[in-house]
KEFIFI-46871 format. One record per residue: x, y, z of N, C-alpha, C, O in turn; residue in three letters. Coordinates in steps of 0.1 Angstrom, whole numbers, plus 5000, padded with zeros to 4 digits. Example, Ala and Ser with C-alpha at 12.3 -4.5 7.8 and 13.67 -1.06 7.14 Angstrom:
KEFIFI-46871
513249435078512349555078513249675078514249675085Ala;512849785071513749895071512950005079513450115080Ser;
end
This chain:
KEFIFI-46871
500849885000500050005000500950125000501950135006Met;500450234993501150364992500250464999499150494994Ala;500750525009499950625016500350765011501450805009Tyr;499250845009499350975003498651085012497751055019Ile;499251205012498551315018498351425007499151444998Ala;497251495008496951594999496851735006496151745016Val;497651825001497651965007496652054998497052094987Leu;495452085004494552164997493352084991493551984985Gly;492152134993490952074988490052174981488852184983His;490752244972490052334963489552264951489252144951Gly;489552334939489052274927489952154923489352044920Val;491252174922492152064918492151954929492151844926Val;492352004941492451904952491251814953491351684955Gly;490051864952488851784952488751694940488251584940Ser;489351744928489351654916490351534918490051424914Gly;491451564925492451454928491751354936491851234934Val;491051394947490351294955489251214948489051104950Leu;488551284938487551224930488151114922487651004921Glu;489251144915489951044907490450924915490250814911Val;491050954926491650854935490550764941490750644943Leu;489350814944488350734950487450664941486750574944Thr;487350714928486450654918487150554909486550484901Thr;488450564909489250474900490250384908491350354903His;489750344919490650264929491250144922492450134923Thr;490450064916491049934911491949954899493049894898Glu;491550044890492350064878493750134882494750094876Ser;493650224892494950284896495850184903497050184902Leu;495250094911495949984918496749904908497849864910Lys;496049864897496649784886497849854880498849794877Lys;497649984877498750064871499950084880501050084876Arg;499650114893500650144902501350024908502350034914Ala;500649914907501049784914501049804929501649724936Lys;500349904934500149924948498749984950498250044941Glu;498149964962496950034965497250174970498150194978Glu;496550274964496850414968495850454978494650454976Leu;496350494990495450535001495750675005496850705009Ile;494650755005494850895010494650895025493550855030Val;495650925032495650915047495251055053494651055064Lys;495751165047495451295053495151395041495651385030His;494251495045493951605036494151735044493451745054Ile;494951825040495151945048494352055042494452085030Leu;493452115050492652235046492152305059491852235068Asp;492152435058491652505070490152505071489552535082Leu;489452465060487952455061487552325065488352225065Arg;486252315069485652185073484752135061484052215055Asp;484752005059483951945049483251825055483551705052Phe;482251855064481651745071480751645063480551535068Pro;480351685051479451605044480151505034479451435027Asp;481451515033482151435024482351295030482451275042Leu;482351185021482551055026483951035033484150935040Pro;484951125030486251105036486551225045487751265047Tyr;485451285051485651395060486551365072487051465078Ser;486651245076487351205088488851215087489551205096Asp;489351235074490851235072491351375070492551395067Ile;490451475072490951615071491751655084491451615095Phe;492651745082493451795093493851945090493951985078Thr;493952025100494452155099495952175103496452285102Lys;496552065107497852065112498851995102498851875100Asp;499652075095500652025086501551925092502051835086Phe;501951955104502951865111502451725113503251635114Asn;501151705113500651575114501051495102501251375102Lys;501051555090501451495078502951475077503451375074Ile;503651585081505151585080505751475089506751415085Leu;505151455100505651355110505151215109505451135118Asn;504251195099503651065097504650975088504751005077Asp;505250875094506250795086505650715075506250675066Pro;504350695076503650605066503450685053503350625042Glu;503350815054503050905042504350905033505350965038Val;504250855022505350855012505250955001506351004996Gln;504050994998503851094987502951204992501851174998Ile;503351334990502551444993502151514980502951554972Val;500851534978500351614967500051754971499151774979Val;500651844965500451994968499652054957500052064946Glu;498452094961497552154951496852284958495752314956Val;497652354966497252474973497352594964496452684965Met;498352594956498652714948499352824955499452824968Gly;499952914948500753024954502052974960502352854959Gly;502853074965504153044970504153004984504852914989Leu;503453074992503453055007502053025012501153095009His;501852915020502952835026503352715017504152625022Pro;502952705005503152584996504652554996505052444997Ala;505552654993506952634992507552575005508352485005Tyr;507152635016507652585029507252445032508052365037Asp;506052415029505552275031506252175022506652065026Tyr;506352215009506952114999508452095003508951985003Val;509152205006510552185010510652095022511552015022Lys;509852125032509852035044509651895041510251805047Ala;508651865032508351725029509551655022509851545026Cys;510151725013511251665006512451645015513151545014Leu;512651735024513751725034513451615044514351565051Glu;512251575045511851465055511451335048510651265054Asn;511951315036511751185030510551155023510151035021Gly;509751255019508551235012508551294998508951414996Lys;508251214988508251264974507051354973506051344980Ser;507151454963506051554962505651554947506451554938Val;504251564946503651594933502951724934502151744944Val;503051814924502351944925501851984912502251944901Thr;500752074912500252134900500552284900499952354892Ser;501352324910501552464913502652534904503852524907Asn;502252594893503152654884503952764890505152784886Lys;503352844899504152954905505252894913506352954913Glu;504952794920506052724928507152674920508352694923Leu;506852594909507852534901508652644893509852634892Val;507952744888508652854881509652934890510652974885Ala;509252954902510053034912511052954919512153004922Ser;510752824923511552754932511952614927512552534934Lys;511752594914511952454908513352404910513552294914Gly;514352484907515752444907516152394922516752294923Ala;515752474931516052444945515352314950515952234956Glu;514052304946513352184951513752054944513851954950Leu;514152074931514651954924516051904930516351794930Leu;516852004934518151974940517851894954518551804957Arg;516951944962516651884974516151734972516451644979Ile;515251724962514751594958515851494954515951384958Ala;516751544946517951464942518751424953519151314955Gln;519051524962519951494974519351384983520051314990Asp;517951374983517351284992516751164985516051084990Asn;517151144972516751034964515151024963514650914964Asn;514551134961513051144960512651204947513451244939Leu;511351194945510851254932510051384935509351394945Ser;510251484927509551604927508951624913509651644903Phe;507651604912506951594899505851694897505251734906Met;505751744884504851864882504251864868504151974862Phe;503851744863503151744850502051834849501851904838Glu;501251854859500051934859500252084859499352164858Ala;501552124861501852264863501852344850501752464849Ser;501952264838501852324825500852254817500952134815Val;499852324812498952254803497852174809497152104802Gly;497752174823496652094829496751954826497751884829Gly;495751904819495751754815496551724803496551604799Gly;497151824796497851794784499251734788499951804795Ile;499551614784500951564787501951644779501951654767Pro;502851714787503951784781505251774788506351764782Ile;505251774801506451754809507151624806508351614803Ile;506351514807506851384805507351364790508451304788Arg;506551404780507051394766508451464764509251414757Pro;508551584770509851654768510951584774512051574769Ile;510751534787511851474794512151334790513251284792Ser;511151264784511351124780511151094765512151054759Gln;510051124760509751084746510551164736510951104725Cys;510951284739511751364730513151374735513951464730Leu;513551284744514951294750516051274739517151314742Ala;515751204728516751184718516951304709517851314701Ala;516151414711516151534703516951644710517051644722Asn;517551724702518051854707516851954704516651994693Glu;516151994715515052084714515652224712516452264720Val;515252294701515752424698514752534702515152654703Ser;513452504702512452604704511152544709510752434706Glu;510452624718509152584722508252714721508752824725Ile;507052694716506152814716504752764717504452654712Ala;503952834724502552794725501552884731501952984737Gly;500352844730499252914737499052844750498652724750Ile;499452904761499652844774498552884784498652834795Leu;497652964780496653014789495253014783495053084773Asn;494452924788493052904783492153024784491353054775Gly;492353104795491453224797491653324786490753374780Thr;492953364784493253464774492853414760492353484751Thr;493053284758492653224745491153234742490653254731Asn;490353204753488953214752488553364749487653384740Phe;489153454756488753604753489153634739488253704732Ile;490253604734490653634721489753564710489453624700Leu;489353444713488453374704487153444703486553454692Thr;486653494714485353574714485553704706484653744699Lys;486653764708486953894700486953864685486453944677Met;487653754682487853724667486553674661486153714650Ile;485853574668484653514661483453594663482553594653Arg;483253664674481953724677482053884678481153944682Glu;483253934675483454074675483054134689482554244690Gln;483354064699483054104713484254184718485454134716Met;484054294724485254374729485854304741485354214747Asn;487054354744487854284755487154284768487054174774Phe;486554394772485854394785484654304786484454234796Gly;483854294775482754204775483154054775482553974781Asp;484254024767484753894766485353844780485153734784Ala;486053934787486553904800485353874810485453784817Leu;484353964809483253944818482553804816482153744825Ala;482453764803481853634800482753524805482253424811Leu;484053544804484953434809484853424824484953314829Ala;484653534831484453534845483153464849483053384858Gln;482053494841480753444843480753284842480053214849Gln;481553244832481653094829482653024838482752904837Leu;483353094847484353034855485653014849486552944855Gly;485953074837487253054831488253154836489453134836Tyr;487753274842488653374847488353404861487153394866Ala;489353434869489153464883488553604885488553684875Glu;488053634897487553764900488653874897488453974891Arg;489853844901491053924897491753844886492553754889Asp;491553894874492153814862493553854858494053804848Pro;494153934866495453994862496553894858497253904849Ser;496553784866497653674863497453624849498453584842Ala;496253614844495953564831496153674820496953654811Asp;495353784822495353884811496553964810496854024799Val;497453964820498654034820499853944816500953994814Glu;499553824813500553724808501353654818502253574815Gly;501153674832501953614842501853464842502853394844His;500653414841500453264841501153204829501853104832Asp;501053254817501753204806503353214808504053124804Ala;503753324814505153334817505753224826506753174823Cys;504953194837505453084846505552954838506452874840Arg;504552934829504552804822505752794812506352684811Lys;505952904805507152894795508452884802509352824797Ile;508552944814509752924822509952784826511152734826Cys;508952714830509052574834509452484822510352404823Ile;508852504810509152434798510552454794511352364790Leu;510952584794512352624790513352564799514452514795Ala;513152564812514052514822514252364820515352314821Ser;513152294817513152154815513852114802514752024802Leu;513552184791514152154778515552184777516352114771Ala;516052294783517452334782518352314794519552344793Phe;517752274805518552234816518952344826519752314835Gly;518552464824518952574833517652654837516852684828Thr;517552684849516352754854516252894849517252964848His;515052924845514753064840513653114850512653064851Ile;513953234856513053294866512053384858512453454849Tyr;510853384862509853474856510153624854509853684845Pro;510953674864511253814864512253854853512553964851Asp;512853744847513853774836513253764822513953774812Ser;511853744822511153724809510353844805509553894814Val;510553894793509754004788508353954787508053864779His;507354024794506053974794505054084791505054184798Thr;504154054782503054144779501754064779501753944776Glu;500654134782499354074782498454114770498954164760Gly;497154094772496254124760495254234763494354264755Ile;495554314774494554414778494454534768493454604767Thr;495454554759495454664750494854624736494754714728Lys;494554494735494054454721492654494719491754484727Ile;492454564707491054614704490554534692491254454686Ser;489254564689488654494678489254544665489254474655Leu;489754664665490454724653491754634651492054604639Glu;492454594661493654514660493254374654493954324645Asp;492154324658491654194653491354214638491654114630Val;490754324634490454354620491754354612491854294601Asp;492754434617494054444610494754304608495254274598Tyr;494654224619495254084619494554004608495253924601Ala;493254014606492553944596492953984582493153894574Asp;493054114580493554164567494954114564495254084553Val;495754114574497154064573497253914569498153874562Trp;496253844574496153704571496253604582496753494581Gly;495853654594495953564605495053604617494053684615Gly;495453564629494753594641495653634652496953614651Val;495153694663496053724674495953624685494853574689Ile;497053574690497153474701498153524711499153594707Lys;497953494723498953514733499953404733499553284736Leu;501253424730502153324728503353334738503853444740Ile;503653224744504853214752505853134744505553034738Gly;507053194742508053124733509453134739509853234746Ser;510253034736511653034740512452964729512052864723Val;513653024727514452974716515952964720516453064726Lys;516652854718518052844721518852914710518652874698Met;519753004713520553074704521853004702522252924710Leu;522553034691523852974688524852994698525752914700Glu;524753114705525753144715525553084729526253114739Asn;524453004730524152934743523253014752522852964762Gly;522853134747521753204754520453164749520253104739Gln;519353204757518053184752517253314751517453404758Val;516453314741515553434739514153384743513653284738His;513553444753512253404759511353524761511853634765Ile;510153504758509153614759507753564759507453454755Met;506853644764505353624764504753744759504853854765Val;504053734748503353854743502253814732502353704727Cys;501353904730500453874718501153874705502153954704Pro;500753784696501453774683500453754672499353694675Met;500753804661499953774649500453644644501653624641Leu;499453544642499853414638499153384625497953404624Val;499853344615499253314602498153204603498253114611His;497153214595496053124595496552974592495852884597Arg;497552964585498052824582498852764593499052644593Gly;499152834604499852774615498852684623497652714624Ser;499452574629498652494637498152564650497152534655Gln;498952664654498552744666497352834663496552864672Leu;497152874650496052964647494652904650493752974652Ala;494552774649493252704650493052654664492052584667Ser;493952684673493652654688492752764694493252874695Val;491552724697490552824701489952794715490252694721Asp;489152894719488452884732489452854743490452924744Asp;489052764753489952744764491052644762491752594771Val;491252604749492252504746493652564746493752684743Phe;494652484748496052514747496652444736496252334732Asn;497752494730498552424720499952464722500352574722Gly;500852354723502252374726503052314715502952184714Ile;503852384708504752334698506152314703506752414709Met;506752204701508052174705508852144692508452054685Val;509952214690510752194678512052114681512852164688Arg;512151994676513251914678514051884665513451894654Gly;515351854666516151834654515851704647515951694635Asp;515351604654514951484648513551474644513151414634Ala;512651524653511151514651510651624642509551614637Thr;511351734642510651854636509751914646509951904658Gly;508651974641507652034650506651924655506051854647Asp;506451924668505451834675504551924683504952004690Val;503251914681502251994688501451914697500851814694Val;501351964710500451904720499251994722499352114724Phe;498051934722496852014722495851954732495751834733Tyr;495152044738494051994747493652104757494152214756Gly;492752074766492252174776493452194786493952104792Lys;493752324787494952354796494552364810495552384818Gly;493352354814492952364828491752284831491352204822Ala;491152304842489952234846490152134857491252084858Gly;489152104864489252024876489751884873490851844878Lys;489051804865489451664862490651654853491451564855Leu;490751734842492051724834493251744842494251664841Pro;493251844851494451874859494651764869495751714871Thr;493551714875493651604885494151484879494951404885Ala;493851454866494351334859495851344858496451234860Ser;496351454855497851474854498551454867499551394868Ala;497851504878498451494891498451344895499551294900Val;497451274893497351134897498351044889498850954894Val;498551084876499451014868500851024874501650934874Ala;501151144879502451164886502551084899503651034902Asp;501451074906501450994918501850844915502650784922Val;501250794904501450654900502950644897503650544900Ile;503550744889504950744886505850744898506850664899Asp;505450814908506150824921506150684928507250634933Cys;505050624928504950484934505850384927506450304933Val;505950394914506750304906508250334908509050244905Lys;508550454913509950494915510350514929511150604932His;509750444938510050454953511550424955512250494963Phe;512050324948513450284951514450354942515650374946Lys;514050394930514950474922514150594917513150584910Thr;514550714922513850834920513550864905514350824896Arg;512350924902512050964889512851084885512851184892Lys;513651074875514751174872514151294864513851284852Tyr;513951404871513651534865514651634872514751634884Leu;515351714864516351794870516751914861516851894848Phe;517052024866517752134859518652214869518352214881Trp;519652274863520552354871519952494875518952534868Glu;520452554885519952694888520352784877521252754869Asp;519852904877520053004867521553044867522253034877Ser;522053094856523353154855523353284848522453324841Lys;524353364851524453504847524453514831525153434825Glu;523653604826523653634812523053514803523353504791Asn;522353424810521753314803520653354794520453314782Tyr;519753444799518653504791519153624783519753714788Val;519053614770519553714761518853844763517653854767Ala;519553954761518954094763517754104753517954094741Asp;516554134758515454144749515554244738515154224727Phe;516154354741516354464732517254424720517154494709Gly;518054324721518954284711518354194700518954174690Ser;517154144703516554044694515854114682515254214683Met;516054054670515354104658513954074659513453964664Glu;513154164653511654144654510954184642511454264634Thr;509754144640508854184630507554214637507154134646Glu;506854324634505754364642504654444634504954494623Ala;503454434639502354514634502154634644502254614656Tyr;501954754638501854874646500554944643500254964631Val;499854984653498555054652498655194657498955214669His;498455294649498655434653497455524650496555484643Val;497455634656496355734654496955874652497955914659Ala;496455954643496856094640495756174636494556144638Gly;496056294630494956374625494156304614492956314614Glu;494856234606494156144596495056014595496156014599Thr;494455914590495155784588496355804579497355744581Gly;496055874568497155894558498355974564499455934562Asp;497956074572499056154578499856074588501056084589Ala;499155994596499855904606500755804599501855784603Ala;500355744588501155654581502355724574503455664574Phe;502155834569503255914562504355944573505555934570Thr;503955984584504856014595505655884599506855884602Ala;504855774599505555644603506555604592507555544595Ala;506255624579507155594569508555664570509555604566Gln;508555784575509755854577510655784587511955794585Ala;510155714596510955644606511055494602512055434606Leu;510055434595510155294591510055284576508955274571Phe;511155304569511055304554510455184548509855184537Pro;510555064555509954944549508554914554508154794553Asn;507955014560506554994566505554954554505555014544Ala;504754854557503754804547502354834554502054774564Lys;501654914547500354954553499254844551499254774541Arg;498454824561497354734561496054814560495854914567Leu;495154774551493954844549492754754555492354654549Leu;492254804566491254724573489854724566489554804558Pro;489054624569487754614564486854724569485954764562Lys;487054764581486254864588487154974593487554984604Gln;487555064583488455174587487955264598486755284599Pro;488855314606488455414617489155544614490355544611Val;488455654613488955784610490155814619490155804631Asp;491255854613492455904620493355794624494355814631Gly;493055664620493955554625494555484612493955484601Glu;495655414615496355344604497055224611497455224622Ala;497255114603497955004607499054964597498754974585Gly;500154914601501254874592502154774599502154754611Phe;502954704590503854604595505254664593505554734583Thr;506254624602507654654600508454534603508054444610Val;509654534597510554424599512054464599512354584596Ser;512954374602514354404601514854494612515854564610Gly;514154494624514554584635514854504647514354394649Leu;515754554656515854494669514754544678514154654674Thr;514454484689513454524698513754664703512854754705Glu;515054694706515454824711515254934701514755044704Ala;515554904688515355004677513855024675513455144673Ala;513054924676511554934674511055024685510255114682Leu;511455004697510955084709511355234707510555324709Lys;512555254703513155384701512355464690511955574692Glu;512055394679511255454668509855484672509255584667Lys;509255394680507855414684507755544694506755614693Leu;508755554702508855674710508955804702508355904704Val;509855794691510055904682508755944675508456054672Ala;507955834671506755854664505755934673505056024668Leu;505655894685504755954695505156104697504356194698Asp;506456134697506956264698506656354686506556474687Glu;506356294675505956364663504456384662503856424652Arg;503756344673502256364673501456254668500256264666Gly;502056134666501356024661501355924673502355874678Val;500155894678499955814690499955664686499255624677Arg;500855594694500955444691499855384700499955384712Val;498855324694497755254701498155114705497755064715Leu;498955044696499354914700500554864691500654924680Asn;501254774696502354714688502354564691502554524703Cys;502154484681502054334683503054264674503154294662Ile;503854174680504854104672504154004662503053964664Arg;504953974652504453884642505253754643506453754643Ile;504553644645505253514647505653444634505053484623Ser;506553354635506953274623506553124626507153034620Asp;505653104635505252964638504152914629503752794630Tyr;
end
C-alpha cells in the first residue's frame, strides 16, 4: 500500500480525491500498489464528504507521519506551499504538485533537494493541465535537441481572444463572459497580463534546456490593449491574434524567451487552437515540430495529470523519477532589446494617411494594412528587420511627432 497526503481541497484537490476514490481498482493495477489517501490538509471543514474524517488543519501531522510516502500539493501560490513542499522533501516524502508558480519560482532548489534525498518532485499538471507535456519533453523527446518551444499556454486569454475574433466581442465583454463561465478569476490579472503563461514557459524552458529561468527575467505582455480594430487588421494581414509564450535556444548558448500577443498566420497549427484549449509546439532536430493540444485547465483534466504523477512516484520509490535542471546562470537569458523582430503597429493621428506618412519617415519598409472597417484617424502597418530596442526607440519618436501608438503586436513565424 502507498499512503498519500493531499495539501488543499479546492478545485484541483477535490478533483484529485474524486479520481483516486472512483478509479481505485484501475489505479491499483497501474501502480502495482493500492493508493490510500491518509490525510487532507485544509483550513475549512467538509463534514458531508465520505472522507471527511481524514481532514486535518495541522501540517505537522502529515510531515511527521512515517507512513505517508507521497504528498500532493494543490494549494497554489508560493506560501505556505513552498515551505510545506520543501519540508516534505527534506523529510523523506516525494512530492507531486500542480503549482506552476511554485515550480517556476523554486523549481531548481526543490529538484536539488529531491535529488539529494533520492526522492521524486513531479509537476506534470503545472503546465497545460491535463495535456501531457512535461513527460514527453523529458522522456519521449529525449533523443532530440530541442531548439524552440512556443505555444498558447493560457486558456482564459485564448477564450477571450476567440470571442473577440469570432463574435466581435470587445475585450471587456469577453472578459466578463469568461468570469461568468468560471474561466477567469475575479482578479484576472495573472491571466490577462500574461503572468500565468510566463510561469509555464519558464518551466518548459528550464526542463528543455536544463537551466532554470525565473519569471522576472522574461519580457511579458498581456492582452488588455488588444482592440477589435487590431483583430480586423490581423484578419486583413492573414491571421489571428494569440497570446504566445516562446523560448528559443540561440547559437551562443543564450535563450530568447518572451510572452506577448502575436499575429499568427491562418496556416499555422496554433491559429486553429480556440476557446479554452491550449496548443504547445516543441521543435526538435529529429522530430521537427510536434504539437500538444487539449484543455489546459479544469478540475478533472488537471487532477488526471496529478494522479498520473502519483502513480509514477509509486513506481519509482526505490529509484527516483529523474527530473532535474540547474539553477540560473548569469547572462543566460538574452537581452530582449537585442533580438530581431517583425511587428504590426496600430497608430492614430489627424488622419490615417498623415499618421502612416509620419510612420514611413521612421520605418522605410513599413507596409500599410487596409482594414475592412476603417476608423477615421487610424492606420495599421507592419515593420521588419529591426531589433526590439530599435523598434521601441522609433515608436517613442513617432509619439513625439504627434502620432499616437495604440498598439504594437509581434508577428510570429510559427
